[in-house]
C-alpha atoms as one frame of an Amber mdcrd trajectory, in Angstrom:
protein
   6.226 -22.571   2.560   4.590 -19.318   1.693   4.328 -19.356  -2.205   5.714
 -16.547  -4.188   2.396 -15.104  -5.121   2.430 -13.613  -8.797   0.154 -10.539
  -8.622  -1.238 -10.712 -12.301  -4.251  -8.403 -12.899  -6.824  -7.845 -15.681
  -6.238  -4.511 -17.256  -8.815  -3.031 -19.254  -8.300  -2.656 -23.062  -8.407
   0.948 -24.143 -11.242   1.995 -25.948 -12.966   5.535 -26.024 -16.383   4.174
 -25.609 -15.983   0.960 -23.797 -13.232   0.434 -21.026 -14.164  -3.199 -20.086
 -11.837  -5.920 -19.127  -9.014  -6.592 -21.470  -5.896  -8.610 -21.679  -3.314
  -9.410 -18.743  -0.405  -7.344 -17.745   2.263  -8.346 -15.180   2.277  -6.425
 -11.758   5.052  -7.490  -9.294   6.381  -5.938  -5.993   9.617  -5.081  -4.638
  11.165  -5.749  -1.164  13.537  -2.854  -0.248  15.187  -4.437   2.743  16.148
  -7.888   1.964  18.330  -7.140  -1.258  21.423  -8.594   0.810  19.464 -11.402
   2.652  19.587 -14.953   1.233  16.291 -15.877  -0.404  15.813 -18.936   1.772
  15.907 -16.769   4.904  13.278 -14.262   3.611  11.106 -17.392   2.813  11.667
 -18.535   6.123  10.542 -15.535   7.784   7.633 -15.123   5.557   6.625 -18.701
   6.372   6.874 -17.963  10.125   4.449 -14.941   9.561   1.895 -17.036   7.758
   1.956 -19.728  10.668   1.556 -17.028  13.320  -1.474 -15.549  11.419  -3.075
 -18.807  10.914  -2.921 -19.183  14.784  -3.941 -15.619  15.315  -0.988 -14.985
  17.220   1.381 -12.676  15.440   4.387 -11.774  17.564   5.918  -8.503  18.234
   8.973  -9.632  16.434   7.119 -10.642  13.335   5.212  -7.243  13.285   8.534
  -5.387  13.375  10.119  -7.615  10.597   7.132  -7.107   8.684   7.076  -3.290
   9.132  10.735  -3.189   8.184   9.830  -4.314   4.913   8.910  -0.791   4.166
  11.388   1.259   5.924  13.488   1.581   2.916  10.749   2.864   0.749  12.064
   6.429   0.421  14.750   4.991  -1.706  12.265   4.570  -4.496  11.699   8.264
  -4.644  15.520   9.127  -4.163  15.067  10.448  -0.662  16.973   7.905   1.318
  17.606  10.178   4.075  14.032  11.509   4.863  12.824  10.462   8.497  10.669
   7.916   9.409   7.275   8.739  11.268   5.418   6.259  13.591   2.125   4.494
  12.734   0.550   7.032  15.231   2.144  10.150  14.092   0.348  11.244  10.789
   2.004  12.521   7.689   5.017  14.777   7.774   4.607  18.151   6.117   2.692
  18.901   2.763   4.759  18.383  -0.121   6.911  15.612   1.619   7.086  11.808
   1.583   5.623   9.901   4.515   6.898   6.260   5.342   5.799   5.182   8.736
   7.014   2.389  11.074   6.842   1.313  14.843   9.866   3.930  15.469  11.578
   3.518  18.806   8.309   2.055  20.638   8.707  -0.952  22.621   5.972  -3.593
  22.353   4.443  -2.474  25.722   4.423   1.171  24.529   2.848   0.154  21.277
   0.015  -1.910  22.617  -0.823   0.633  25.174  -1.261   3.320  22.415  -3.282
   0.795  20.460  -5.622   0.242  23.418  -6.205   3.795  24.134  -8.829   4.332
  21.660 -10.693   2.460  18.800  -8.489   2.319  15.766  -8.973   3.436  12.150
  -6.254   1.913   9.863  -5.544   4.193   6.890  -3.242   2.404   4.464  -2.014
   4.847   2.018   0.857   5.596  -0.277   3.749   7.704   0.814   3.524   9.974
  -2.173   4.220  13.510  -1.346   1.573  14.743  -3.540  -1.227  13.458  -1.547
   0.055  12.146   1.901  -0.847  15.372   3.852  -4.205  16.455   2.219  -5.499
  12.893   1.864  -4.675  12.185   5.562  -6.781  15.146   6.625  -9.538  14.432
   4.153  -9.621  10.861   5.934 -10.066  12.611   9.379 -13.042  14.474   7.917
 -14.600  11.320   6.652 -14.148   9.677  10.084 -16.068  12.523  11.709 -19.025
  12.059   9.471 -18.990   8.383  10.044 -18.925   9.033  13.825 -15.422   8.114
  14.371 -14.184  11.360  15.354 -12.756   9.986  18.708 -11.014   6.932  17.039
  -7.130   7.238  16.469  -5.528   6.550  13.161  -2.958   3.911  12.674  -1.264
   5.182   9.546   0.235   2.416   7.330   1.971   4.866   5.162   4.143   3.058
   2.582   5.077   2.811  -1.013   2.136   1.953  -3.140  -0.397   2.002   0.028
  -2.666  -1.176  -0.220  -1.269  -2.088  -3.832   1.507  -4.550  -2.639   2.664
  -8.272  -4.039   5.001 -10.838  -3.348   7.358 -10.739  -6.277   9.502  -8.090
  -7.895  10.904  -7.914 -11.262  14.545  -6.387 -11.743  16.497  -6.411 -14.826
  14.107  -9.128 -16.134  14.679 -11.533 -13.094  11.751 -12.458 -10.869  12.532
 -12.328  -7.161  10.547 -13.291  -4.031   9.612 -10.178  -1.991   7.133 -10.583
   0.672   5.625  -7.139   0.692   2.050  -8.377   0.495   2.803 -10.864   3.281
   4.349  -8.242   5.354   1.253  -5.941   4.968  -1.059  -8.761   5.774   0.917
  -9.456   8.974   0.981  -6.073  10.099  -2.942  -5.886   9.691  -3.281  -9.151
  11.518  -1.296  -7.942  14.535  -3.031  -4.757  14.947  -6.501  -6.370  14.629
  -5.584  -9.021  17.247  -4.323  -6.341  19.647  -6.992  -3.515  19.119 -10.629
  -2.610  18.550 -10.402  -1.793  14.885 -13.393   0.194  13.942 -12.525   0.911
  10.196 -10.020   0.411   7.539  -9.370   2.888   4.623  -7.421   1.117   1.866
  -5.934   3.269  -0.667  -3.877   3.840  -3.905  -3.728   6.630  -6.213  -3.462
   7.720  -9.889  -0.825  10.056 -11.859   1.541   7.328 -11.940   2.472   5.567
  -8.474   6.267   5.502  -8.315   6.315   2.552  -6.080   4.032   0.566  -8.522
   6.555   1.483 -11.161   9.388   0.305  -9.119   7.625  -3.198  -8.693   8.174
  -3.917 -12.413  11.634  -2.601 -13.415  10.463   0.940 -13.304   7.694   0.565
 -15.757   4.653   2.212 -14.199   1.013   1.916 -15.021   0.926   4.740 -17.642
   3.829   3.146 -19.462   2.109  -0.025 -19.526  -1.043   1.332 -20.779   0.939
   3.125 -23.530   2.830   0.066 -24.477  -0.524  -2.159 -24.554  -2.442   0.266
 -26.576   0.263   1.783 -28.668  -0.927   5.323 -27.773   1.505   7.183 -25.607
  -1.139  10.072 -25.033  -3.381   8.077 -22.782  -2.650   6.450 -19.438  -1.560
   9.298 -17.193  -4.171  10.616 -14.958  -6.841   9.534 -17.122 -10.016   7.488
 -16.856  -8.048   4.462 -18.053  -5.320   4.931 -15.553  -7.897   5.500 -12.925
  -9.779   1.959 -13.956  -6.564   0.082 -13.585  -5.707   1.545 -10.225  -9.160
   0.636  -8.840  -8.733  -2.784  -9.970  -5.229  -3.188  -8.457  -6.541  -1.523
  -5.232  -9.637  -3.965  -5.083  -7.557  -7.122  -5.783  -4.708  -6.068  -3.286
  -7.211  -5.222  -0.359  -9.037  -8.248  -1.008  -5.787 -10.149  -0.810  -3.645
  -8.473   1.964  -6.384  -7.277   4.568  -7.736 -10.026   6.767 -11.025 -11.390
   5.981 -12.380 -10.299   9.472 -11.672  -6.795   8.554 -13.140  -6.829   5.030
 -16.637  -5.741   6.108 -15.165  -2.792   7.702 -12.998  -1.773   4.754 -13.598
   1.151   2.261 -11.463   0.991  -0.779 -10.501   4.590  -2.276  -8.518   5.942
  -5.287  -6.870   9.189  -4.250  -7.136  11.185  -7.340  -4.587  13.930  -8.186
  -4.921  17.175 -10.223  -2.732  19.656 -11.516   0.282  19.911 -13.847   1.925
  16.770 -14.636   4.363  15.621 -11.948   3.226  18.485  -9.701  -0.320  17.524
  -8.908  -1.767  17.295  -5.488  -4.636  15.419  -3.841  -7.986  16.482  -5.151
 -10.548  13.986  -3.805 -11.218  10.376  -3.091 -13.139   7.947  -5.464 -14.910
   5.214  -3.841 -14.278   1.755  -5.258 -17.338  -0.886  -5.244
């Protein structure tokens, strides 16, 4: 069986002069599509994904199931009727959320598109403040790295690369294989395409998906609670360091080891009036 991994991360203790490692806070994920599915069915599905990954033979059915774990992510931001794009489409318009999936593509059509050009996987959050602008910044970065002719496979989902396999709802822990799903998606693409590069991203200024992982308590709220200081934790250095840690840990866990040398980890930094920010730049994570 696939264990219900509890994604618990070291969060820096707030200090104006020294933001080093501190105590532990809990950080868990939510699986939007299996709320009405019996937990043993979800566990069996995730166990099958794991077995296929270990053989290097992830099936189209498993890839679709894994992708479907994220198709309800618009619910997180109260936009349940927003349209999905395909992994090959790029973002929706500026100021709109973007959740991607396989759409109406058949397996043959999907594989044909994968094999047309070398692939760059851009794994980012669906957040409307950054989806459009950050995507085009990635295109510029690709050109600088000699990848202008490659195609982007856009894993645009709630939280970006920051996923996990457990959710807390009303104080109750539930198995929710978002991390298992993302790893399965990466594995399928990697076994069927020439993956030249991976950009694994999350963002600051309160990721709504990350808040949804833990009873709607986001990183800024957790920082304020931990420090007893509600003036810190939103769009500041402290939040940035926490998010960098989450991005690094998740990317090391949910991206196949074969792709780790090709992976660049990035924090998308937003600037502007609170809750009205927009993407400003990427910050590299080492």
